[in-house]
Structures are given as C-alpha cells and as structure tokens.
N, C-alpha and C positions, 0 to 999 in steps of 0.2 A: 509527517511533513511535506513530503514528495506529493501525496494525494492532493493536499490543502492547495499547495503551490500550482499543481495543474489545473485544479478549479478554478483558480484566480486567473490562470493563464488562458483558460478556455474563455471564460467571461470576458477578457481583453481581446479575444479573437471573435467576438460576438456569437459563439456557438450556443445553441441549444442543448442543455445538459440534462440527462437522465443519471443522477447520482446511485450507484448501487453499492449497500454494504452487505458484505457476506458474514453471516455467524456460522463459523466453523467450528465453533465451541471453544475460542480463545478464551482464556481466563480474564484478560483484559478488555473483552468486549464492551461492558458496560462504559467505561472511561474511554476508549476509542469511539464509541457511538456518540456518546454525549459531547465530544469533542468536535466531531463532524458537524453534529447539530448547531453548535454554537458558532462554528467558524467557517462554514462554507458562506460563499455570496449569498446575500439574501434571497434573491431571486430563484436559486435552487433549492432551497429548504424544504419548498413545500411538495417536492418530486422524489424525495429520498426514498427508496425503496429497499427495506429488509429483505433479505432471502436468507432462510434458515436451513443450512447444510450440515448442522451439527452433528447429526448421527454419524457421518462419514468417519470423523477422526474420535468417536467418543472412547474406543478402546486404546486409543494412542496413549504412550507414556512420555511423549514430546512434552517439554517444560513450556510450550504454547497452550497447552491444553491443561496440564496438571501443575497449577501454580508451585514454584519451588518457595521453600523459607530461606529466602537470601541470607538469614543469619546462619543457617545450618550447613545448606545445600550447596556443593559445588558445581556451579552451572558451567558447560562449554557450549560453543557454538553449536557442535554435533547434537547436544541434548535439544535443541530448537528445531530440529528439522522435521517436517511434515513432507510424506511422500507426494508428488505431484502436486503441490499446492498452486503452483502458478499456473499450471495446465488447466486444473479445475476451475480457478478463478476466470481464466480467459474462456474456457469453455461454456461456463454459465452465462459470462457475459455476451458472448457470441450467439447463443442459443436465445437469449432475452432479446437481444439487438435484430436477429432475423425475424423472431416472431413479430416483433412490434414495428418492423420495417424501418430500423435503424441501419444505416450503413457503416458507421464508423464507432469502433471501441477505442478509447484512449485509456492507457495505463501509465502511471507515473514510474515504471522501473527505471532504475538507475544503474549506472556503472559502478557496483559496489565491491570492494575488494574483499567483503566479508561474507557475500552470497554464497552457501553451501549447496544450494539446491540444485540439483541435474538439470531442473527444468528452468534456470535462470539464464543460460548461455546465450550468447549472439546467435550461434546455430540454432538452438532450439526457437527461439523468437522468429528467426527468419522463416525456419521451415513450418512452424504452425502459421504464420502469416499467410505465406505461399498457399498453405492446405485450406485455409478458411475462404481465401480469395478464388481459389481455383474450384473449389467445391460448394461454394455457396455464395452470398452476397456481403460478406462483412470483411472489412479490413481492420488491422490492428495498428494502431498509431501510438508511436512511444517517443513523443517529443525529446525527452530526458536520457533516452537509452544511452547515449555517451557521455551524460554529465555526470560530474562528481557531486557529491552531497553539499558540497561547497559552492557549486556552479547552481545549484537548486536553491540553496539559500539566498545567495547574490539575487537571483531572479525574483525571489519570494520578497525581498526588501524592497526590490525595484517597483514591485506590483501591489506593495502595501500589506501583504499576507501578515497576520499576527503569528509569526513563527515560535515566539516564545511560549504560545497557548496550545501549540500542537503537542500529541501524544504519540511516542514511537516506541515506546519498550516493550520487548517481548517477554522480560522475566518478571516484571512485576505488574499488577492489575491497578495500581494506585499512583505510583511515582516512578520517575524515570531512574532506573537502577544505576545507571552510569557505567557498566560493564557488558552488556549484551551487544552484538553486533551493532543493531540500530543506534543504541545509545551512543557507543563509541564513535561511529559514523556522524551522528548528530552532533556530540561534543566537538568532535574535530572540526566539523564544518563552522561551527560558531565559537569556535575559539578566538577568531580574529576580531570578533564583534566585541565591543566594549558595552557595558550595561549602564544607561544613565538613568 
C-alpha cells in the first residue's frame, strides 16, 4: 500500500519515475508484482524494472521466503525477519540510480510499530542517507518516514489510489492473512473507512 501511494504521490509531484521491483525470493512475489503492474499510474508501468536477487535468501527459513501453512503453523513477527533486507534494497536502488545517473531514490518506509528489522530505525536511515550523499551522488528521500499507516491511507484516498486492491501480506502468497505485521497495520489504518 505504501509504495503504491508513493507512486501516485510522485506522479502528483510531476516526477519522472523508474519503478524497481526486487525479487528476493519472497513467496508472495507473483501477487505483489501483479498488483504493482495493475495499480501503478499508467505512465510508470512501461518502465518497471524487475531485479532478481533471490539467491541471497534462498537458504533462509524466514516465513517471507518459505510460505507457512496458516491453518497449522504458528507465525510470529520474528519468523518474518530477513537480515539487512532494507539495507540491501536501498543499496541496490542506489547502485542502479548512480549507474543510470539518477540523483534521488524514493522509498515508502513509514513509522511502523511492528518493524522488527535492525535496519529500519531513524538512525539507520539517517546514517545510510549521509553515507550515500557523502560518498556518491545519490540521496534517499522518504516522504512518509514519519507517517503512520493511517496517514498514508488518508493521502492515498486523497490522491485516488485504489488502496483496496493493493497487496501487503507477508505470510500468505494470495490473500491477506489479517495477522502478520503488515496486515495488522493495514487493517488498523483502514478500520475507520466504511465500505460502500
């Protein structure tokens, strides 16, 4: 949901965008990628770049890589952890940006109470941003960094984003499980809206 809202926000800012999708072996890749292809603003769709880095986590036991059986398996937030995933994402984006002479990376990271990653803190992002700017030509922009999921949803509705069609689940490859950290944030954010 956050990345889709970011895409519409960038369109509203009249930014030229090169969307990248990272295949890191996530079991929900197909649903996530299909959602991206359907929901991105039309003018961005032709430029989607899919980058395969799935070998990095192929031996991981994370439930983001090995899909749980939600009828049988007890899944906690710790079971969804992937080491340095955010660092990896931003490093790849920065490498691609510098190679193609793009000066800004936009990321939709938000202020989530459920984030377990060690590379998801304000301090981490501030330090990485400084490193990339001091030792290169790329700056990281996180316009939603201090937003709650509800604030992202509010912005998305204002921008006409088809939020109900976005896919955010980390534990199921086809439907929202309603229990993983992403689903909890999403449900909490959307709880105040009525369905008509």
